[in-house]
C-alpha positions in Angstrom: 59.6 -63.2 -106.9 59.5 -66.9 -106.1 59.2 -66.3 -102.4 56.2 -63.9 -103.1 54.5 -66.4 -105.3 54.9 -69.1 -102.5 53.3 -66.8 -99.9 50.4 -66.0 -102.2 50.0 -69.7 -102.9 50.1 -70.5 -99.2 47.5 -67.7 -98.4 45.2 -69.1 -101.0 45.5 -72.6 -99.6 44.8 -71.3 -96.1 41.8 -69.3 -97.2 40.5 -72.4 -99.2 40.9 -74.5 -96.1 39.0 -72.1 -94.0 36.2 -71.9 -96.4 36.0 -75.7 -96.5 35.8 -75.8 -92.7 33.1 -73.0 -92.6 31.0 -74.8 -95.4 31.1 -78.0 -93.3 30.1 -76.3 -90.1 27.1 -74.6 -92.1 26.1 -77.9 -93.5 26.1 -79.6 -90.1 24.2 -76.8 -88.5 21.6 -76.9 -91.4 20.9 -80.5 -90.6 20.2 -80.0 -86.9 17.1 -79.2 -85.2 16.6 -75.7 -83.9 16.5 -77.1 -80.3 19.9 -78.7 -80.8 21.3 -75.5 -82.4 20.0 -73.6 -79.2 22.0 -76.1 -77.0 25.1 -75.6 -79.1 24.5 -71.8 -79.0 24.2 -71.9 -75.2 27.4 -74.0 -74.7 29.7 -72.0 -77.2 28.3 -68.5 -76.7 27.4 -68.5 -73.0 28.8 -71.3 -70.9 32.4 -71.4 -72.5 32.7 -67.6 -72.5 31.4 -67.4 -68.8 34.1 -70.0 -67.7 36.8 -68.2 -69.6 35.7 -64.8 -68.3 35.8 -66.1 -64.7 39.3 -67.7 -65.1 40.4 -64.3 -66.6 38.8 -62.4 -63.7 40.6 -64.7 -61.1 43.7 -64.3 -63.1 43.4 -60.5 -63.1 42.7 -60.5 -59.3 45.9 -62.5 -58.7 47.8 -60.3 -61.2 46.5 -57.0 -59.6 47.4 -58.5 -56.2 51.0 -59.4 -57.4 51.3 -55.9 -58.9 50.0 -54.2 -55.6 52.6 -56.4 -53.7 55.4 -55.2 -56.0 54.2 -51.4 -55.8 54.1 -51.7 -51.9 57.6 -53.2 -51.9 58.8 -50.3 -54.2 57.0 -47.8 -52.1 58.8 -49.1 -48.9 62.1 -48.9 -50.7 61.4 -45.4 -51.9 60.3 -44.3 -48.5 63.4 -45.6 -46.9 65.5 -43.8 -49.6 63.5 -40.6 -49.0 64.4 -40.8 -45.2 68.1 -41.1 -46.1 68.1 -38.6 -48.9 66.1 -36.0 -46.8 68.6 -36.3 -43.9 71.6 -35.9 -46.3 70.0 -33.0 -48.2 69.3 -31.2 -44.9 73.0 -31.7 -43.8 74.3 -30.4 -47.2 72.1 -27.3 -47.0 73.8 -26.6 -43.5 77.1 -26.8 -45.3 75.9 -24.2 -47.8 75.0 -22.0 -44.9 78.5 -22.4 -43.4 80.0 -22.0 -46.9 78.1 -18.7 -47.3 78.8 -17.4 -43.8 81.1 -14.5 -43.8 81.8 -14.6 -40.2 83.0 -18.2 -40.4 85.2 -17.5 -43.4 86.8 -14.6 -41.8 87.3 -16.6 -38.5 89.1 -19.3 -40.3 91.3 -17.1 -42.5 92.4 -14.6 -39.9 96.1 -14.8 -38.5 95.7 -14.3 -34.8 98.6 -12.5 -32.9 97.8 -14.2 -29.5 95.4 -16.5 -27.8 93.3 -13.7 -26.3 92.6 -12.3 -29.8 91.7 -15.8 -31.0 89.2 -16.4 -28.1 87.5 -13.0 -28.7 86.9 -13.9 -32.3 85.8 -17.4 -31.4 83.1 -16.0 -29.0 82.0 -13.5 -31.8 81.5 -16.4 -34.3 79.2 -18.4 -31.9 76.9 -15.5 -31.3 75.7 -15.9 -34.9 75.8 -19.8 -34.9 72.2 -20.0 -35.4 72.3 -22.7 -38.2 73.6 -25.3 -35.6 70.7 -24.7 -33.2 68.2 -25.1 -36.1 69.6 -28.3 -37.4 70.8 -30.1 -34.2 68.0 -32.7 -34.4 69.3 -33.8 -37.8 73.1 -33.4 -37.0 74.9 -34.9 -34.1 78.1 -32.9 -34.5 79.6 -30.1 -36.7 83.4 -29.6 -36.8 85.4 -27.0 -38.9 89.0 -27.5 -39.8 91.6 -24.8 -41.1 95.2 -25.0 -42.1 95.5 -21.6 -40.0 98.6 -22.2 -37.7 97.3 -19.3 -35.4 94.1 -21.4 -34.4 93.9 -23.1 -31.0 92.4 -26.7 -31.2 89.2 -27.0 -29.3 85.3 -26.6 -29.3 84.3 -27.1 -32.9 87.5 -25.6 -34.6 90.6 -27.6 -35.3 93.8 -27.3 -37.3 93.9 -29.8 -40.2 97.2 -31.3 -39.0 95.2 -32.8 -36.2 93.2 -35.1 -38.6 95.8 -35.8 -41.3 96.1 -39.5 -40.0 92.3 -40.2 -39.7 90.8 -42.5 -42.3 87.9 -40.3 -43.3 90.2 -37.4 -44.1 92.5 -39.6 -46.2 89.3 -40.8 -48.1 88.3 -37.2 -48.5 91.7 -36.1 -50.0 91.8 -39.4 -52.1 88.3 -38.6 -53.6 89.4 -35.1 -54.6 86.0 -33.7 -54.6 84.4 -30.5 -52.9 81.7 -32.7 -51.2 81.9 -36.2 -49.9 79.3 -38.3 -48.1 81.2 -41.0 -46.2 80.0 -43.7 -43.8 82.7 -45.2 -41.4 83.3 -46.6 -38.1 85.1 -44.7 -35.5 86.8 -46.6 -32.9 88.2 -43.5 -30.9 88.0 -43.9 -27.1 86.7 -40.4 -27.0 83.5 -41.2 -28.8 80.7 -41.3 -26.1 77.5 -41.9 -28.2 77.9 -43.9 -31.4 80.7 -45.5 -33.3 78.9 -45.8 -36.5 79.3 -42.5 -38.4 77.7 -41.0 -41.4 79.4 -37.7 -42.3 79.0 -34.9 -44.8 82.5 -33.5 -45.5 82.8 -30.2 -47.6 85.7 -27.9 -48.8 85.2 -24.4 -47.9 86.9 -23.2 -51.0 85.4 -19.7 -51.3 85.3 -17.6 -54.5 87.9 -15.2 -53.0 91.5 -16.5 -53.4 92.9 -18.0 -50.3 96.0 -20.2 -49.7 94.4 -21.6 -46.3 92.7 -25.1 -46.6 89.4 -25.2 -44.8 86.7 -28.0 -44.5 83.6 -28.6 -42.6 82.6 -32.1 -41.3 78.9 -32.7 -40.3 78.1 -35.9 -38.5 74.5 -37.1 -39.0 72.4 -38.4 -36.1 72.7 -42.1 -36.9 70.1 -43.0 -34.4 67.5 -40.7 -35.7 68.0 -42.0 -39.2 67.7 -45.7 -38.0 64.5 -44.8 -36.3 63.1 -43.2 -39.4 64.0 -46.2 -41.6 62.5 -48.7 -39.1 59.2 -46.6 -39.0 59.1 -46.7 -43.0 59.8 -50.5 -43.1 56.4 -51.6 -42.3 57.3 -55.0 -40.9 59.7 -55.6 -43.9 63.4 -56.3 -43.2 65.5 -53.5 -44.9 69.2 -53.4 -45.6 70.8 -50.2 -46.7 74.2 -51.0 -48.3 77.1 -48.9 -49.3 80.0 -50.5 -51.2 80.6 -53.7 -49.3 78.9 -52.5 -45.9 75.5 -52.6 -44.5 75.2 -49.2 -43.2 71.6 -49.2 -42.0 69.3 -52.2 -41.2 66.3 -53.0 -39.0 67.3 -56.7 -38.8 66.9 -57.8 -35.1 70.2 -59.7 -35.6 72.0 -56.6 -36.3 75.0 -56.0 -33.8 73.9 -52.3 -32.8 75.3 -48.9 -33.5 78.3 -49.5 -31.1 79.6 -52.2 -33.4 81.3 -51.9 -36.8 79.3 -52.0 -40.0 78.5 -55.7 -41.1 79.6 -57.0 -44.4 77.2 -57.2 -47.3 78.0 -61.0 -47.7 75.5 -61.4 -44.8 72.6 -61.0 -47.2 74.2 -63.0 -50.1 72.1 -66.2 -49.3 69.0 -64.4 -48.2 65.6 -64.5 -50.2 65.7 -60.8 -51.3 62.4 -59.6 -52.6 63.6 -56.4 -54.0 66.6 -54.4 -54.7 66.8 -50.6 -55.7 69.7 -48.4 -56.3 69.8 -44.7 -55.4 72.2 -41.8 -55.7 72.5 -38.5 -54.0 75.4 -36.0 -54.2 77.7 -38.8 -55.5 76.7 -41.1 -52.6 75.6 -44.3 -54.2 73.7 -46.8 -51.9 71.4 -49.9 -52.5 68.3 -51.0 -50.6 67.5 -54.6 -50.2 64.1 -55.8 -48.8 62.9 -59.2 -47.6 60.1 -60.8 -45.4 57.4 -58.8 -47.1 54.1 -60.8 -46.6 51.1 -60.7 -48.8 48.2 -63.2 -48.3 46.8 -64.3 -51.7 44.6 -66.9 -50.1 42.5 -64.3 -48.1 41.9 -62.3 -51.3 40.5 -65.3 -53.2 38.3 -66.2 -50.2 36.9 -62.8 -50.0 36.0 -62.9 -53.7 35.0 -66.6 -53.8 31.1 -66.1 -53.2 31.0 -63.1 -55.5 32.7 -65.2 -58.3 30.3 -68.0 -57.7 27.3 -65.7 -57.7 28.4 -64.1 -61.0 29.0 -67.5 -62.6 25.5 -68.8 -61.7 23.8 -65.6 -62.9 25.7 -65.6 -66.1 24.9 -69.4 -66.9 21.3 -69.8 -65.5 19.5 -66.7 -66.8 20.7 -67.2 -70.4 19.7 -70.9 -70.3 16.1 -69.8 -69.3 15.9 -67.0 -72.0 17.3 -69.4 -74.8 14.6 -71.9 -73.9 12.0 -69.3 -74.2 13.5 -68.1 -77.5 13.6 -71.5 -79.0 10.0 -72.4 -78.1 9.0 -69.0 -79.6 10.6 -69.7 -82.9 9.9 -73.4 -83.4 6.2 -73.3 -82.6 5.5 -70.8 -85.3 7.9 -72.3 -87.9 6.1 -75.7 -87.5 2.8 -73.9 -88.2 4.1 -72.2 -91.2 5.5 -75.5 -92.5 2.0 -77.1 -92.2 0.4 -74.5 -94.4 3.2 -74.4 -97.0 2.5 -78.2 -97.5 -1.2 -77.4 -98.2 0.0 -75.1 -100.9 1.4 -78.1 -102.7 -2.2 -79.4 -103.0 -3.3 -76.1 -104.4 -5.1 -75.3 -101.2 -4.5 -71.6 -100.5 -5.9 -71.4 -97.0 -4.7 -68.4 -94.8 -3.2 -68.8 -91.4 -5.9 -67.6 -89.0 -3.6 -65.9 -86.5 -0.2 -64.5 -87.1 1.3 -64.3 -83.7 4.1 -61.8 -83.0 5.5 -58.8 -84.8 9.1 -60.1 -85.2 10.6 -61.5 -88.3 8.7 -64.7 -88.1 5.4 -62.7 -87.5 6.3 -60.9 -90.6 6.9 -64.1 -92.5 3.5 -65.4 -91.5 2.0 -62.2 -92.8 3.9 -62.6 -96.0 2.7 -66.0 -96.4 -0.9 -64.9 -96.2 -0.2 -62.1 -98.7 1.6 -64.6 -101.0 -1.4 -67.1 -100.9 -3.8 -64.3 -101.6 -1.8 -63.0 -104.6 -1.3 -66.5 -106.0 -5.2 -67.1 -105.8 -5.9 -63.7 -107.5 -3.2 -64.2 -110.2 -4.8 -67.5 -111.3 -8.3 -65.9 -111.3 -7.2 -62.9 -113.2 -4.6 -64.3 -115.5 -6.5 -63.6 -118.8 -7.3 -60.0 -117.6 -3.6 -59.5 -117.0 -2.8 -60.6 -120.6 -5.2 -58.1 -121.9 -3.6 -55.3 -119.9 -0.2 -56.2 -121.2 -1.4 -55.9 -124.7 -2.8 -52.5 -124.0 0.4 -51.3 -122.5 2.3 -52.6 -125.6 0.1 -50.7 -127.9 0.5 -47.5 -125.8 4.2 -47.9 -126.0 4.2 -48.3 -129.8 2.0 -45.1 -130.0 4.4 -43.1 -127.8 7.3 -44.2 -130.1 5.5 -43.0 -133.1 4.7 -39.7 -131.5 8.5 -39.3 -130.7 9.3 -39.9 -134.3 6.7 -37.4 -135.4 8.1 -34.7 -133.1 11.5 -35.0 -134.7 10.1 -34.2 -138.2 9.1 -30.5 -137.2 12.5 -29.1 -136.4 14.0 -30.5 -139.5 11.2 -29.2 -141.6 11.8 -25.7 -140.1 15.6 -25.9 -140.6 15.0 -26.5 -144.2 12.5 -23.7 -144.7 15.0 -21.3 -142.9 17.7 -22.5 -145.3 15.6 -21.9 -148.3 14.9 -18.3 -147.0 18.6 -17.6 -146.4 19.4 -18.9 -149.9 16.7 -16.6 -151.6 18.2 -13.7 -149.5 21.7 -14.4 -150.9 20.3 -14.6 -154.4 18.7 -11.1 -153.9 21.8 -9.8 -152.4 20.2 -9.2 -149.0 23.3 -10.3 -147.1 22.3 -8.9 -143.7 19.0 -10.7 -143.8 20.9 -13.9 -144.9 23.3 -13.6 -142.1 20.4 -13.1 -139.5 18.6 -16.2 -140.9 21.7 -18.2 -140.7 22.3 -17.2 -137.0 18.6 -17.9 -136.3 19.0 -21.5 -137.9 22.1 -22.1 -135.9 20.4 -21.2 -132.7 17.2 -23.4 -133.5 19.4 -26.4 -134.4 21.4 -26.1 -131.2 18.3 -25.6 -129.1 16.8 -28.9 -130.6 20.0 -30.7 -129.3 20.7 -28.7 -126.1 20.4 -31.7 -123.7 22.6 -34.0 -125.7 26.1 -33.4 -124.6 28.8 -31.2 -123.1 30.5 -28.6 -125.4 33.7 -26.5 -125.1 33.6 -22.9 -123.9 34.8 -21.9 -127.2 31.9 -23.6 -129.0 29.4 -22.1 -126.5 30.9 -18.6 -127.1 30.4 -19.1 -130.8 26.7 -19.9 -130.1 26.5 -16.9 -127.8 27.9 -14.6 -130.5 25.2 -15.8 -133.0 22.5 -14.9 -130.4 24.0 -11.4 -129.6 24.3 -10.7 -133.3 20.5 -11.2 -133.6 19.9 -9.0 -130.7 22.1 -6.3 -132.2 20.1 -6.6 -135.5 17.0 -6.0 -133.4 18.2 -3.1 -131.1 20.4 -1.5 -133.6 23.5 0.7 -132.9 22.4 1.2 -129.4 23.2 -2.3 -128.4 26.9 -3.7 -128.2 28.7 -6.7 -126.9 32.3 -7.4 -126.0 34.1 -10.6 -125.0 37.3 -11.1 -122.9 38.4 -14.8 -122.8 41.7 -16.2 -121.4 43.0 -18.5 -124.2 43.6 -21.5 -121.9 40.0 -21.5 -120.9 38.6 -22.4 -124.4 38.8 -26.2 -124.0 37.0 -26.6 -120.7 33.7 -28.6 -121.2 30.4 -27.1 -119.9 26.8 -27.9 -120.5 25.5 -26.5 -123.7 23.4 -23.4 -123.7 24.4 -22.4 -120.0 26.2 -19.1 -121.0 23.7 -18.2 -123.7 20.9 -18.6 -121.1 22.4 -15.9 -118.9 23.1 -13.6 -121.8 19.6 -14.0 -123.0 18.4 -13.0 -119.4 20.5 -9.9 -119.6 19.1 -8.9 -122.9 15.4 -9.6 -122.0 15.3 -8.1 -118.4 18.4 -5.7 -118.5 17.1 -3.8 -121.6 13.2 -4.2 -121.1 12.6 -0.4 -120.9 12.0 1.5 -124.1 14.9 3.5 -125.1 17.3 1.8 -122.6 20.1 -0.1 -124.4 23.7 -0.6 -123.6 26.5 -3.2 -123.7 26.9 -6.8 -122.6 30.2 -7.8 -121.5 31.3 -11.6 -121.3 34.4 -12.5 -119.5 35.9 -16.0 -118.9 39.3 -16.6 -116.8 40.9 -18.8 -114.2 41.8 -17.6 -110.7 42.6 -19.2 -107.4 41.8 -22.8 -108.6 38.3 -21.6 -110.0 37.0 -21.0 -113.5 35.0 -17.6 -113.5 32.4 -16.8 -116.0 31.0 -13.1 -115.8 28.0 -11.9 -117.6 27.6 -8.1 -117.1 25.1 -5.6 -118.7 24.7 -1.9 -118.4 20.9 -2.4 -118.2 18.3 -1.2 -115.6 19.7 -3.2 -112.8 17.9 -4.4 -109.6 17.3 -3.3 -106.1 19.1 -5.2 -103.1 16.0 -7.4 -102.3 15.7 -8.7 -105.9 19.3 -9.4 -106.0 19.5 -11.5 -102.8 16.2 -13.3 -103.7 17.5 -14.2 -107.3 21.0 -15.2 -105.8 19.5 -17.5 -103.4 17.2 -19.3 -105.8 20.0 -19.8 -108.3 22.4 -21.2 -105.7 19.7 -23.5 -104.3 18.3 -24.6 -107.7 17.0 -28.1 -107.9 14.7 -30.3 -109.9 11.9 -29.5 -107.4 12.4 -25.8 -107.8 12.1 -26.3 -111.5 8.8 -27.9 -111.1 7.5 -25.1 -109.0 8.8 -22.0 -110.9 7.5 -20.0 -113.6 10.9 -18.9 -114.9 12.9 -21.9 -116.0 15.8 -20.5 -118.0 18.5 -19.7 -115.4 17.2 -22.3 -112.9 17.7 -24.9 -115.6 21.1 -23.7 -116.4 22.2 -23.8 -112.7 20.8 -27.4 -112.2 22.6 -28.7 -115.2 25.9 -26.8 -114.0 25.6 -28.5 -110.6 24.9 -31.9 -112.4 28.0 -31.7 -114.5 30.4 -29.6 -112.5 29.6 -30.5 -108.9 27.4 -28.9 -106.1 30.3 -26.4 -105.3 29.3 -24.2 -108.2 28.7 -20.8 -106.7 26.6 -17.9 -108.4 27.1 -14.3 -107.1 25.1 -11.3 -108.4 26.1 -7.7 -108.1 23.6 -5.0 -109.3 22.7 -1.3 -108.8 19.5 0.2 -110.0 19.8 2.2 -113.3 23.5 1.1 -113.6 23.5 -2.6 -114.5 23.9 -6.2 -113.4 26.9 -8.6 -113.3 26.4 -12.3 -112.7 29.5 -14.2 -111.7 29.7 -18.1 -112.0 32.5 -19.7 -110.1 33.3 -23.4 -110.9 36.1 -25.5 -109.1 38.7 -26.4 -111.7 39.1 -29.9 -110.4 35.4 -30.6 -111.2 36.0 -29.6 -114.9 37.2 -31.6 -117.8 39.2 -30.5 -121.0 38.4 -31.6 -124.5 
């Protein structure tokens, strides 16, 4: 808590300090001439931002150039890696062909009885040796080895016992993998092309069970790969390293493909610009790049005049425009000040010309209006006092009229109470009950706009009204209520329900001899409060239903002013006022069958008592 209080205190001090600085700046600016303010505006809002913008632009140009340089170096490295990876992938695909070749498998596994049988099988294999012809531009040599003792060494097939002492075979056995990519130097006196070798060695361990060891060795065309790397380097020196050896390089000081691979220590003290690592089929190699050249000076020279031009345009044009703005403002403000001084001497002269339609032009117009009104105010001061007295008398008269209007309802209530008491004395209990119901209705009507009431209170009022109607219509008229108990305490505007019930009585049973029943139902469902008023009266046609439904849902103060029928429209406006505009009214009716009005109110817009 102590730390939080300290933080709050520190924030308050900071805010107070900032407010003090802002107030001082305001005070300083208020004491300066508009011309000086314009100069400050130009310096801080034009000149400084232009300088900062140009510096940022130059920085972005240099940053973009640096980014482009890095991307170019990365692209070179990726291009070289792609050349190597593509060559290795093609070689591995050839091993897949050999692996899947049935004739090669049978040739290496067959136990030959004599040399003639072997040579016949040998010739048959090479008739289908299409894979070698299709890939010879990528591969310099393909050799297959088998532990088959009946094979004769020669051509491209040898027994494994002839290679057991060679380093590449030992490394393959030591690695204990199915596929090995292995660069090495071959110092054999029988090599007549290149001594630097990059070979793909693969076990031919077929799915079928066999005790004979078989492998294939593909020697890649080292020279072709070197040419591809040199073509992708784009005047950049590239070193491709595997473990501690430089296996490919376009460095002019390289000893050549007839010499052993150079040690990686050669590049230890070089200024390497980029290093990227790659891996393919377990063959991990690194690519180092240096000597990539990128001329920043030429970029700045090419953009120099453009930057200078933009700077001048951004600095000079605003200076000219601010000068014009300053002149436009100061000239008219000085003129306004001159006429304001004249008002001090009670001279209400008008400004002859109000130049411009901007805020200052409006201010000059307002000055003229003010001067005119002040002059008229002085001239008509006494007349104004008389008008105020007349208004005061009119207000008092309206208050007296309002008091008088309150006397009539109370007088009528007292008369009705006297009639009810005389009916009780004469044992006319039905008449007494009807007079009591009428008194309740009139008293409630006199107070109908005062407050919200509960649904339970509104229902009691509705029952009083319906009992009067039953007294009027007799046994041919009935009414029924079905109310969910939890709905009784919801607050709605008073006289809403009885207004719709009254409409059913007046319009639903307006044909002689046509009576019926009114059903009132209140319940909750799907987050809404539903109030249903249904009658078994004469009903309405489809056009009447849609017209009435539309007018009730779109009810407003304006519609009240323009309508001859106010009852239900008034109730709808009050419902929307107190229960939100989402109140929806639906009407269902059939001619000669009856009408049902359904009021749906969103529960979250209602309050409970």
